TIFI-42569 format. One record per residue (C-alpha): x, y, z. Coordinates in steps of 0.1 Angstrom, whole numbers, plus 5000, padded with zeros to 4 digits. Each point is the difference from the previous one (the first is absolute). Example, Ala and Ser with C-alpha at 12.3 -4.5 7.8 and 13.67 -1.06 7.14 Angstrom:
2
+------+------+------+
|   px |   py |   pz |
+------+------+------+
| 5123 | 4955 | 5078 |
| 5014 | 5034 | 4993 |
+------+------+------+
END
This chain:
610
+------+------+------+
|   px |   py |   pz |
+------+------+------+
| 0812 | 8783 | 2098 |
| 5004 | 5022 | 5029 |
| 4973 | 5005 | 5027 |
| 5000 | 5027 | 5026 |
| 4978 | 5001 | 5031 |
| 4995 | 5012 | 5034 |
| 5001 | 4980 | 5032 |
| 4966 | 5004 | 5017 |
| 5006 | 5017 | 5032 |
| 4985 | 5030 | 5018 |
| 5033 | 5017 | 5010 |
| 5023 | 5018 | 4977 |
| 5030 | 4980 | 5007 |
| 5004 | 4971 | 5024 |
| 5038 | 4995 | 4996 |
| 5011 | 5029 | 5022 |
| 4978 | 4985 | 5027 |
| 5017 | 4966 | 4996 |
| 5034 | 5017 | 5000 |
| 4992 | 5020 | 5031 |
| 4987 | 4971 | 5021 |
| 5027 | 4976 | 4989 |
| 5028 | 5024 | 5002 |
| 5021 | 4981 | 5025 |
| 4996 | 4967 | 4981 |
| 5008 | 5011 | 4965 |
| 5023 | 4970 | 4996 |
| 4971 | 4975 | 5001 |
| 4991 | 5009 | 4964 |
| 5026 | 4974 | 4989 |
| 4985 | 4974 | 5023 |
| 4965 | 5006 | 4986 |
| 5011 | 4999 | 4963 |
| 5023 | 4970 | 5004 |
| 4973 | 4982 | 5020 |
| 4975 | 5006 | 4972 |
| 5025 | 4986 | 4974 |
| 5006 | 4969 | 5022 |
| 4962 | 4996 | 5003 |
| 4995 | 5002 | 4963 |
| 5028 | 4974 | 4994 |
| 4986 | 4975 | 5026 |
| 4966 | 5003 | 4985 |
| 5014 | 4990 | 4966 |
| 5018 | 4970 | 5016 |
| 4967 | 4989 | 5016 |
| 4982 | 5003 | 4966 |
| 5028 | 4979 | 4985 |
| 4996 | 4973 | 5027 |
| 4962 | 5000 | 4995 |
| 5005 | 4996 | 4963 |
| 4982 | 5033 | 4992 |
| 5033 | 5014 | 4986 |
| 5016 | 4977 | 4975 |
| 5029 | 5022 | 4988 |
| 5036 | 4998 | 5011 |
| 5005 | 5017 | 5034 |
| 5036 | 5006 | 4994 |
| 5021 | 5019 | 5025 |
| 4978 | 5016 | 5026 |
| 5021 | 5027 | 5016 |
| 4990 | 5034 | 5011 |
| 5026 | 5026 | 4989 |
| 5006 | 5034 | 5016 |
| 5022 | 5024 | 4981 |
| 5010 | 5037 | 5004 |
| 5012 | 5025 | 4974 |
| 5014 | 5029 | 5020 |
| 5006 | 5022 | 4969 |
| 4965 | 4994 | 4987 |
| 4986 | 5002 | 5035 |
| 4981 | 4968 | 4996 |
| 4993 | 4969 | 5022 |
| 4985 | 4970 | 4982 |
| 4983 | 4970 | 5016 |
| 4995 | 4972 | 4974 |
| 4983 | 4967 | 5003 |
| 4990 | 4971 | 4977 |
| 4968 | 4993 | 5017 |
| 4963 | 5002 | 4990 |
| 5003 | 5033 | 4982 |
| 4969 | 5022 | 4994 |
| 4979 | 5011 | 4970 |
| 4990 | 5036 | 4996 |
| 4965 | 4992 | 5014 |
| 5016 | 4983 | 5030 |
| 5022 | 5030 | 5007 |
| 4969 | 5022 | 5000 |
| 4983 | 4976 | 5023 |
| 5029 | 4993 | 5025 |
| 5019 | 5032 | 4999 |
| 4974 | 5027 | 4994 |
| 4967 | 4987 | 5014 |
| 5009 | 4978 | 5029 |
| 5028 | 5022 | 5012 |
| 4977 | 5029 | 5005 |
| 4967 | 4982 | 5007 |
| 5004 | 5010 | 5037 |
| 5019 | 5032 | 4994 |
| 4973 | 5024 | 5012 |
| 4996 | 4981 | 5032 |
| 5038 | 4999 | 5003 |
| 5004 | 5037 | 4997 |
| 4972 | 5007 | 5025 |
| 5014 | 4975 | 5025 |
| 5037 | 5010 | 4998 |
| 5001 | 5037 | 4991 |
| 5004 | 5009 | 5037 |
| 5034 | 4997 | 5014 |
| 4997 | 4967 | 5017 |
| 5034 | 4989 | 5014 |
| 4992 | 4964 | 4992 |
| 4986 | 5005 | 4966 |
| 5032 | 4993 | 4981 |
| 4999 | 4964 | 5014 |
| 4964 | 4995 | 4988 |
| 5001 | 5009 | 4963 |
| 5020 | 4977 | 4978 |
| 4978 | 4970 | 4992 |
| 4968 | 5018 | 5007 |
| 4978 | 5011 | 4971 |
| 5024 | 4983 | 4976 |
| 5025 | 5028 | 5003 |
| 5031 | 4979 | 5001 |
| 5010 | 5007 | 4964 |
| 4996 | 5037 | 5005 |
| 5027 | 5001 | 5026 |
| 5022 | 5004 | 4969 |
| 4989 | 5037 | 4999 |
| 5017 | 5006 | 5033 |
| 5033 | 5000 | 4981 |
| 4990 | 5004 | 4963 |
| 4987 | 5030 | 4981 |
| 4988 | 4977 | 4972 |
| 4993 | 4962 | 4999 |
| 4998 | 4979 | 4968 |
| 4987 | 4964 | 4997 |
| 5010 | 4978 | 4970 |
| 4981 | 4968 | 5001 |
| 4994 | 4969 | 4979 |
| 4973 | 4975 | 5012 |
| 5008 | 4963 | 5000 |
| 4967 | 4995 | 4981 |
| 5004 | 4992 | 4963 |
| 4988 | 5026 | 4974 |
| 5003 | 5030 | 5024 |
| 5018 | 5032 | 4993 |
| 5026 | 5016 | 5022 |
| 4989 | 5030 | 5020 |
| 5018 | 5032 | 5011 |
| 4985 | 5021 | 5028 |
| 5014 | 5033 | 5012 |
| 4990 | 5023 | 5029 |
| 5018 | 5031 | 5013 |
| 4985 | 4999 | 5035 |
| 4969 | 5019 | 4991 |
| 4967 | 4983 | 4995 |
| 5006 | 5000 | 4962 |
| 5015 | 4970 | 4982 |
| 5007 | 4988 | 4965 |
| 4997 | 4964 | 4988 |
| 5011 | 4987 | 4966 |
| 5009 | 4968 | 4982 |
| 5037 | 4992 | 4997 |
| 5024 | 4973 | 4988 |
| 5015 | 4980 | 5029 |
| 5021 | 4971 | 4991 |
| 4996 | 4980 | 5032 |
| 4971 | 4990 | 5022 |
| 4999 | 5019 | 5034 |
| 5001 | 5036 | 5013 |
| 5026 | 5027 | 5002 |
| 4992 | 5028 | 5025 |
| 5022 | 5031 | 4992 |
| 5004 | 5027 | 5026 |
| 5012 | 5035 | 4989 |
| 5015 | 5010 | 5033 |
| 4990 | 5034 | 5013 |
| 5026 | 5027 | 5009 |
| 4994 | 4996 | 5037 |
| 5007 | 4963 | 5000 |
| 5036 | 4999 | 4987 |
| 5010 | 4975 | 5027 |
| 4980 | 4973 | 4982 |
| 5023 | 5003 | 4969 |
| 5029 | 4987 | 5021 |
| 5007 | 4963 | 4995 |
| 5011 | 4996 | 5037 |
| 4967 | 5015 | 5012 |
| 4979 | 4977 | 4978 |
| 5021 | 4969 | 5010 |
| 4994 | 5008 | 5036 |
| 4962 | 5003 | 4996 |
| 4999 | 4968 | 4979 |
| 5020 | 4981 | 5026 |
| 4978 | 5013 | 5028 |
| 4966 | 4992 | 4985 |
| 5006 | 4974 | 4973 |
| 5028 | 4977 | 5011 |
| 4977 | 4970 | 5005 |
| 4975 | 5005 | 4972 |
| 4990 | 4968 | 4983 |
| 5010 | 5012 | 4964 |
| 5036 | 5009 | 4993 |
| 5006 | 5038 | 5001 |
| 5029 | 5011 | 4978 |
| 5015 | 5034 | 5006 |
| 5028 | 5013 | 4978 |
| 5008 | 4964 | 4989 |
| 5000 | 4984 | 5035 |
| 4972 | 4980 | 5016 |
| 4995 | 5015 | 5034 |
| 4976 | 4976 | 5016 |
| 4995 | 4964 | 5013 |
| 4968 | 4987 | 4985 |
| 4996 | 4972 | 5026 |
| 5010 | 5011 | 5035 |
| 4998 | 4974 | 5026 |
| 4967 | 5009 | 5014 |
| 4984 | 4990 | 4967 |
| 5013 | 4965 | 5004 |
| 4990 | 4971 | 5023 |
| 5020 | 4995 | 5032 |
| 5008 | 4964 | 4988 |
| 5018 | 5015 | 4970 |
| 5023 | 5020 | 5022 |
| 5031 | 4994 | 5021 |
| 5012 | 5019 | 5031 |
| 5027 | 5015 | 4977 |
| 4973 | 5014 | 4977 |
| 4983 | 5018 | 5030 |
| 5033 | 5014 | 5014 |
| 5011 | 5011 | 4965 |
| 4968 | 5019 | 4994 |
| 5003 | 5016 | 5035 |
| 5034 | 5013 | 4990 |
| 4985 | 5014 | 4968 |
| 4974 | 5019 | 5020 |
| 5024 | 5011 | 5028 |
| 5035 | 4998 | 4986 |
| 5020 | 5009 | 5032 |
| 4979 | 4981 | 5025 |
| 5010 | 4970 | 5021 |
| 4984 | 4967 | 4990 |
| 4964 | 4997 | 5013 |
| 4992 | 4976 | 5029 |
| 4972 | 4983 | 4980 |
| 4971 | 5008 | 4977 |
| 4963 | 4994 | 4993 |
| 4987 | 4993 | 4965 |
| 4965 | 5014 | 4996 |
| 4978 | 4984 | 4973 |
| 4962 | 5001 | 5001 |
| 4974 | 5004 | 4973 |
| 4968 | 4998 | 5020 |
| 4981 | 5020 | 5014 |
| 5025 | 5025 | 4987 |
| 5032 | 4999 | 4979 |
| 5033 | 5005 | 5019 |
| 5035 | 4989 | 4993 |
| 5033 | 5011 | 5015 |
| 5030 | 4992 | 5022 |
| 5005 | 5015 | 5034 |
| 5034 | 4998 | 5017 |
| 5009 | 5003 | 5036 |
| 5031 | 5021 | 5001 |
| 5027 | 5002 | 5027 |
| 4992 | 5030 | 5022 |
| 5031 | 5017 | 5013 |
| 4984 | 5028 | 5019 |
| 4964 | 4997 | 5012 |
| 4995 | 5038 | 5000 |
| 5015 | 5005 | 4966 |
| 4982 | 4973 | 4980 |
| 4990 | 5011 | 4965 |
| 4964 | 4999 | 4989 |
| 4988 | 5005 | 4964 |
| 5021 | 4970 | 4989 |
| 4971 | 4980 | 4987 |
| 4992 | 5007 | 4964 |
| 4965 | 4999 | 4987 |
| 4994 | 4989 | 4964 |
| 4969 | 4995 | 4979 |
| 5005 | 4974 | 4973 |
| 5037 | 5004 | 5003 |
| 4998 | 5039 | 4996 |
| 5016 | 5018 | 5029 |
| 4975 | 5022 | 5017 |
| 5015 | 5012 | 5034 |
| 5019 | 4990 | 5031 |
| 4974 | 5017 | 5021 |
| 4981 | 4969 | 5011 |
| 4989 | 5011 | 5034 |
| 4963 | 4992 | 4994 |
| 5006 | 4967 | 4982 |
| 5025 | 4984 | 5023 |
| 4993 | 4998 | 5038 |
| 5019 | 5027 | 5019 |
| 5023 | 4976 | 5018 |
| 5011 | 4983 | 4967 |
| 5012 | 5033 | 4986 |
| 5033 | 4989 | 5013 |
| 5002 | 4973 | 4975 |
| 5015 | 5003 | 4965 |
| 4989 | 4986 | 4967 |
| 4973 | 5003 | 4973 |
| 4962 | 4997 | 4999 |
| 4982 | 4998 | 4967 |
| 4962 | 5002 | 4998 |
| 4976 | 5013 | 4973 |
| 4973 | 5001 | 5027 |
| 5014 | 5029 | 5020 |
| 4983 | 5031 | 4989 |
| 5027 | 5024 | 4988 |
| 5000 | 5038 | 4999 |
| 4973 | 5004 | 5026 |
| 5000 | 5017 | 5033 |
| 5013 | 4983 | 5031 |
| 4966 | 5000 | 5018 |
| 4986 | 4981 | 4969 |
| 5029 | 4975 | 5002 |
| 4994 | 4995 | 5037 |
| 4963 | 4993 | 4994 |
| 5005 | 4978 | 4970 |
| 4989 | 4964 | 5006 |
| 5027 | 4984 | 4978 |
| 5028 | 5020 | 5017 |
| 4987 | 4988 | 5034 |
| 5000 | 4964 | 4989 |
| 5035 | 5003 | 4986 |
| 5011 | 5016 | 5032 |
| 4986 | 4971 | 5020 |
| 5014 | 4974 | 4976 |
| 5035 | 5014 | 5002 |
| 4998 | 5001 | 5039 |
| 4989 | 4963 | 5000 |
| 5028 | 4990 | 4976 |
| 5027 | 5016 | 5021 |
| 4986 | 4984 | 5032 |
| 4998 | 4966 | 4983 |
| 5036 | 5003 | 4987 |
| 5013 | 5010 | 5034 |
| 4981 | 4972 | 5017 |
| 5013 | 4975 | 4975 |
| 5037 | 5011 | 5005 |
| 4996 | 4997 | 5038 |
| 4985 | 4965 | 4998 |
| 5024 | 4986 | 4974 |
| 5033 | 5015 | 5013 |
| 4997 | 5015 | 5034 |
| 5037 | 5003 | 5005 |
| 5003 | 5020 | 4967 |
| 4970 | 5021 | 5010 |
| 5016 | 5009 | 5033 |
| 5032 | 5011 | 4982 |
| 4979 | 5023 | 4979 |
| 4980 | 5014 | 5029 |
| 5021 | 5031 | 5005 |
| 4992 | 5010 | 4965 |
| 4963 | 4989 | 4998 |
| 4990 | 5007 | 5035 |
| 4990 | 5036 | 4993 |
| 4978 | 4990 | 4970 |
| 4982 | 4975 | 5023 |
| 4995 | 5023 | 5029 |
| 4990 | 5029 | 4978 |
| 4975 | 4977 | 4983 |
| 4986 | 4988 | 5033 |
| 4996 | 5036 | 5013 |
| 4983 | 5013 | 4969 |
| 4978 | 4970 | 4987 |
| 4978 | 4979 | 5022 |
| 4998 | 4971 | 4975 |
| 5037 | 5000 | 4997 |
| 5004 | 4999 | 5038 |
| 4978 | 4970 | 5002 |
| 5023 | 4980 | 4976 |
| 5033 | 5015 | 5012 |
| 4995 | 4993 | 5037 |
| 5010 | 4964 | 4992 |
| 5033 | 5010 | 4983 |
| 5010 | 5033 | 5017 |
| 5031 | 4994 | 5022 |
| 5014 | 5015 | 5032 |
| 5036 | 4994 | 5011 |
| 5014 | 4999 | 5035 |
| 5033 | 5014 | 5012 |
| 5015 | 4966 | 4996 |
| 4992 | 5001 | 4963 |
| 4973 | 4973 | 5000 |
| 4969 | 5006 | 4978 |
| 4964 | 4993 | 5009 |
| 4966 | 5004 | 4985 |
| 4976 | 5020 | 5022 |
| 4982 | 4970 | 5012 |
| 5033 | 4981 | 5006 |
| 5013 | 5029 | 5021 |
| 4969 | 5002 | 5021 |
| 5003 | 4963 | 5007 |
| 5037 | 5004 | 5008 |
| 4997 | 5027 | 5027 |
| 4965 | 4994 | 5015 |
| 5011 | 4976 | 5028 |
| 5024 | 5026 | 5014 |
| 4989 | 5034 | 4989 |
| 4964 | 5003 | 5012 |
| 4994 | 5026 | 5027 |
| 4978 | 4997 | 5030 |
| 4970 | 5012 | 4979 |
| 5006 | 4971 | 4975 |
| 5012 | 5025 | 4974 |
| 5028 | 4987 | 4977 |
| 5028 | 5026 | 5001 |
| 5024 | 5000 | 4970 |
| 5032 | 5018 | 5007 |
| 5020 | 5016 | 4973 |
| 5030 | 5022 | 4993 |
| 5005 | 5026 | 4973 |
| 5038 | 4999 | 5005 |
| 5015 | 4970 | 5016 |
| 5034 | 5017 | 5005 |
| 4987 | 5032 | 5015 |
| 4974 | 4981 | 5022 |
| 5024 | 4971 | 5008 |
| 4997 | 5004 | 5038 |
| 4962 | 4998 | 4999 |
| 5001 | 4970 | 4976 |
| 5023 | 4982 | 5024 |
| 4978 | 5008 | 5030 |
| 4970 | 4985 | 4981 |
| 5020 | 4969 | 4990 |
| 5011 | 4996 | 5036 |
| 4963 | 4995 | 5008 |
| 4997 | 4974 | 4973 |
| 4982 | 5023 | 4977 |
| 5004 | 5002 | 4962 |
| 5005 | 5033 | 4981 |
| 4991 | 5008 | 4964 |
| 5020 | 5024 | 4978 |
| 4975 | 5025 | 4985 |
| 5022 | 5027 | 4985 |
| 4985 | 5006 | 4966 |
| 4984 | 5033 | 4990 |
| 4965 | 4986 | 4999 |
| 5003 | 4980 | 5032 |
| 4983 | 5026 | 5023 |
| 4969 | 4998 | 4978 |
| 5003 | 4963 | 4996 |
| 5001 | 4995 | 5038 |
| 4969 | 5021 | 5003 |
| 4982 | 4978 | 4975 |
| 5010 | 4968 | 5016 |
| 4987 | 5012 | 5034 |
| 4966 | 5006 | 4984 |
| 5000 | 4966 | 4982 |
| 5016 | 4976 | 5025 |
| 4978 | 4992 | 5029 |
| 5011 | 5009 | 5036 |
| 5035 | 5010 | 4987 |
| 5020 | 5031 | 5006 |
| 5034 | 5011 | 4989 |
| 5025 | 5018 | 5023 |
| 5035 | 5012 | 4992 |
| 5026 | 4987 | 5024 |
| 5009 | 5035 | 5012 |
| 4965 | 5011 | 5006 |
| 5001 | 4991 | 5037 |
| 5018 | 4978 | 5024 |
| 4997 | 4964 | 4991 |
| 4978 | 4991 | 5029 |
| 4975 | 5027 | 4989 |
| 5002 | 4991 | 4963 |
| 4985 | 4965 | 5008 |
| 4983 | 5003 | 5033 |
| 4997 | 4967 | 5019 |
| 4981 | 4993 | 5032 |
| 5032 | 4996 | 5020 |
| 5017 | 5032 | 5012 |
| 5034 | 5009 | 5012 |
| 5001 | 5015 | 5035 |
| 5020 | 5032 | 5006 |
| 5027 | 4999 | 5027 |
| 4993 | 5037 | 5006 |
| 4976 | 5017 | 5024 |
| 4975 | 5024 | 4986 |
| 5020 | 5029 | 5015 |
| 5032 | 4988 | 4983 |
| 4982 | 4997 | 4967 |
| 4988 | 5035 | 5003 |
| 5035 | 5013 | 5009 |
| 5016 | 4980 | 4971 |
| 4975 | 5014 | 4975 |
| 5007 | 5035 | 5012 |
| 5038 | 4995 | 4999 |
| 4999 | 4987 | 4964 |
| 4975 | 5027 | 4988 |
| 5024 | 5027 | 5014 |
| 5031 | 4984 | 4986 |
| 4984 | 4996 | 4965 |
| 4982 | 5034 | 5000 |
| 4982 | 4994 | 4967 |
| 4963 | 5005 | 4996 |
| 4999 | 4974 | 4972 |
| 5012 | 4973 | 5024 |
| 4973 | 4987 | 5023 |
| 5017 | 4981 | 5029 |
| 4983 | 4971 | 5017 |
| 5013 | 4974 | 5024 |
| 4992 | 4964 | 4991 |
| 5007 | 4967 | 5017 |
| 5020 | 4982 | 4973 |
| 5023 | 4970 | 5002 |
| 5034 | 5008 | 5016 |
| 5016 | 4986 | 4968 |
| 4983 | 5027 | 4978 |
| 5016 | 5034 | 4993 |
| 4999 | 5026 | 5028 |
| 4983 | 5025 | 4977 |
| 4979 | 4992 | 4969 |
| 4988 | 5027 | 4976 |
| 4969 | 4993 | 4980 |
| 4976 | 5018 | 4978 |
| 4963 | 4988 | 5002 |
| 4989 | 4978 | 4971 |
| 4972 | 5024 | 4990 |
| 5024 | 5030 | 4997 |
| 5027 | 4980 | 4982 |
| 4975 | 4986 | 4975 |
| 4984 | 5034 | 4992 |
| 5034 | 5015 | 4994 |
| 5010 | 4971 | 4977 |
| 4968 | 5002 | 4980 |
| 5003 | 5038 | 4997 |
| 5036 | 4996 | 4987 |
| 4989 | 4975 | 4973 |
| 4970 | 5020 | 4988 |
| 4972 | 4990 | 5024 |
| 4983 | 5032 | 4987 |
| 4970 | 5018 | 5013 |
| 4999 | 5001 | 5037 |
| 5034 | 4983 | 5004 |
| 5018 | 5033 | 4991 |
| 4993 | 5014 | 5034 |
| 5022 | 4974 | 5017 |
| 5031 | 5010 | 4981 |
| 4999 | 5033 | 5018 |
| 4994 | 4987 | 5035 |
| 5030 | 5000 | 5024 |
| 5015 | 4967 | 5007 |
| 4988 | 4984 | 5032 |
| 5019 | 4973 | 5017 |
| 4995 | 4979 | 5032 |
| 5031 | 4995 | 5022 |
| 4995 | 4968 | 5020 |
| 5024 | 4999 | 5030 |
| 5005 | 4964 | 5012 |
| 4992 | 4999 | 5037 |
| 5017 | 4967 | 5004 |
| 5033 | 5008 | 4984 |
| 5031 | 5005 | 5022 |
| 5008 | 5034 | 4986 |
| 4967 | 5014 | 5013 |
| 5011 | 4990 | 5035 |
| 5032 | 5020 | 4995 |
| 4981 | 5030 | 4987 |
| 4978 | 5000 | 5031 |
| 5029 | 4995 | 5025 |
| 5023 | 5027 | 4985 |
| 4999 | 5037 | 5009 |
| 4979 | 5022 | 4978 |
| 5027 | 5011 | 4975 |
| 5016 | 4965 | 4997 |
| 4965 | 4984 | 4996 |
| 4991 | 5025 | 4973 |
| 5032 | 4992 | 4982 |
| 4993 | 4963 | 5002 |
| 4964 | 5005 | 4988 |
| 5012 | 5021 | 4971 |
| 5027 | 4974 | 4991 |
| 4974 | 4971 | 5000 |
| 4976 | 5021 | 4979 |
| 5028 | 5009 | 4975 |
| 5009 | 4964 | 4997 |
| 4964 | 4993 | 4990 |
| 5001 | 5028 | 4975 |
| 5033 | 4986 | 4986 |
| 4985 | 4966 | 4995 |
| 4974 | 5016 | 4977 |
| 5025 | 5022 | 4982 |
| 4982 | 5030 | 5015 |
| 5030 | 5015 | 5018 |
| 5015 | 5027 | 4979 |
| 5019 | 5034 | 5000 |
| 5005 | 5018 | 5033 |
| 4982 | 4972 | 5020 |
| 5024 | 4973 | 4985 |
| 5030 | 5022 | 5009 |
| 4988 | 5004 | 5035 |
| 4994 | 4963 | 5003 |
| 5035 | 4991 | 4989 |
| 5015 | 5025 | 5025 |
| 4978 | 4987 | 5028 |
| 5009 | 4964 | 4992 |
| 5037 | 5009 | 5001 |
| 4996 | 5018 | 5033 |
| 4981 | 4971 | 5015 |
| 5028 | 4975 | 4989 |
| 5026 | 5023 | 5014 |
| 4983 | 5001 | 5034 |
| 4996 | 4963 | 5004 |
+------+------+------+
END
């Protein structure tokens, strides 16, 4: 007996609308149909375990086949199967129960609409019509005494339904591929789609005689069942050409939400070139996306791995995701798990943790900068390293330097270098005073320094070349100048004339006779603004990138060379002043081009006249 009918809907044809909105995602038809087949199979397994199905389960594979000549793709399962009445209920009625609302809601060209449709209003099955001009269902229910059913629809609102003979329990969905979808008749294309979306589905998926999936990926197992080798092997499967990960975190929670997964800390070679979108989001082992920005905290986007949760609302707008309570809880949970893991590694094996710091430091600093709760935990295991290579926690370092590096206002001054080689002279000058110097040369460090100054009481950071050492950490004692005020004025004028550069602001300072005759510095504020602007400080920082450089030239009033400059005639004094200034430039690798050539010639002339 054959039945014909019309799907109840107020629009002439919904399928062109589906096709239009899901245009860029046509390939997901296979994900949807295979997922449906897996779902029907799992439900039958559950009924068997409950004793409600007493027959033989037999082999429970889902098979995908393609017949290029006949232009057919078939998805077959041996799951629950459906009667004719169930097809009418689940395929005809439910699928379109919300179709009118759907059409009204999505008929406008909403850029995000394509991400919001599948799974809403029961339309998953109908994604088949994105690639098929006709779809057939052949189904035999697991229930005894039922007849097989054959449903056909050509993409209009009309369908036919008739009884049929079907030898085996389960469902075959047959797609008659449309002329504009030839790509889906290619085996290689289908294999790529199946591997992308279905490689971890819990029921075996066979394509052209080969099983393409692992039914029990490691995140579905308990950590106690797994070895380190299991984790590293799985990482290589996900990222075939990557270096081994540093360590990993196994996520496994079922209350107040369901979440499983494994997150890996990768080795980061280049801080500015790290790859995001390496975390894959699954729902019940079906791949959904690697766009997990609103599920995973921003700073953990640098991690790799897998998250699987049926509680994350799929196919909805980002604003909805951001507001979703389950997503917020998952976000918080992942942050806590990462912080707990890092804290545990630090406490159990500090030496090993310090060895990994060059790779994990960026994650920790980024997390502290972007998440207040993470900062509160991470401040106990965030490390800083001095130029001697020794590591400290933040509180350890404050303790280490506070006796010697407090200024006259009782402010703790932490000195740092961004390039110990280039700033070597300044580092040595600080060490000669008994001060310690940190190495803070990472991309995020300018921002990290700013945060620490806000968080740590009465503490400020100064780069070693931001001023003369006596001014970086001002003490109550002062060094007296051997020069009179008139000599200071004349010396300042001589150097300003010899240098003749508006970016160089000359001042005469009473420094130790052992310090350099001329010291060139850039004020901490200016250096820091420029550093932050270079590393994406954003907003108002952009203006500092276009400001001309501004340096302070400190002439050491107590150095022997300054006496020679003052005692020489005007031309010889100017030459000596320029030579001392060029030496200071040279020490900072700032002497280049014509100025360097002139310096070499002047040096040769001076040597020749000695």
